[in-house]
C-alpha positions in Angstrom: -17.2 -1.4 3.8 -14.1 -0.4 5.8 -13.7 3.1 6.9 -10.8 5.5 6.1 -7.4 3.6 6.2 -3.8 4.5 6.7 -1.1 2.8 4.6 2.5 1.8 5.2 4.6 0.7 2.3 7.8 -1.3 2.8 10.3 -3.4 0.9 10.8 -7.1 1.0 13.8 -9.3 -0.2 11.7 -10.0 -3.2 9.8 -6.8 -4.0 7.6 -4.0 -2.4 4.4 -4.4 -0.4 1.9 -2.3 1.5 -0.2 -2.8 4.6 -3.5 -0.9 5.4 -5.2 -0.5 8.7 -8.5 1.2 9.4 -7.9 4.7 11.1 -10.3 3.9 13.8 -8.6 0.6 14.9 -6.0 2.4 17.1 -7.0 5.2 19.5 -4.3 7.7 20.6 -2.4 6.3 23.6 -3.7 2.6 23.0 -1.1 -0.1 23.5 -0.8 -2.9 21.0 1.1 -6.3 21.0 1.9 -7.4 17.4 1.7 -11.1 16.9 2.9 -12.8 13.8 4.1 -16.2 12.6 7.6 -15.6 11.4 10.2 -12.8 12.0 12.4 -12.8 8.9 13.8 -9.5 7.6 11.5 -7.4 10.0 9.9 -5.3 7.3 6.4 -6.4 7.8 6.7 -6.0 11.5 8.3 -2.5 11.3 5.5 -1.5 8.8 2.9 -2.5 11.4 4.7 -0.5 14.1 4.7 2.5 11.7 0.9 2.2 11.3 0.2 1.8 14.9 2.4 4.7 15.9 1.1 6.9 13.1 -2.3 6.7 14.7 -0.9 7.6 18.2 -0.7 4.1 19.5 2.2 2.5 21.3 3.8 -0.8 20.6 4.0 -3.0 23.8 5.9 -5.6 22.1 6.3 -8.2 19.2 5.6 -11.9 19.6 6.6 -14.4 16.9 6.2 -18.2 16.6 9.5 -18.5 14.8 12.5 -16.2 14.2 15.1 -16.7 11.2 18.0 -15.4 13.2 20.3 -15.4 10.1 18.2 -12.8 8.4 18.8 -10.3 11.3 15.2 -9.0 11.3 15.4 -8.2 15.1 17.7 -5.3 14.1 14.8 -3.7 12.3 12.9 -3.7 15.5 15.6 -2.3 17.7 14.1 -0.5 20.6 11.0 -2.7 20.8 10.5 -5.8 23.1 10.6 -8.8 20.8 9.9 -12.4 21.8 10.2 -15.5 19.5 9.2 -18.9 20.6 11.5 -20.7 18.2 14.9 -19.6 16.7 16.5 -20.8 13.5 20.1 -20.0 12.7 20.3 -21.5 9.2 
């Protein structure tokens, strides 16, 4: 069974959700790169950043396969290094 977890709750365009991460996954001062398939509104990615940072980690950057530019999710990640392979404007 997993150990103790930390939780981040966030809202989506269609409801609310939560993410959990094992407390022992990130050590204080550790750097993390978050890799995900799609950047839409940015809520999920920001929740992951909150989890990592709540454990004392640092976000080195975000990488996405595709970004839905028209949803402005990058604004949610202002201050972070964000890279997306593909961009869709509609």
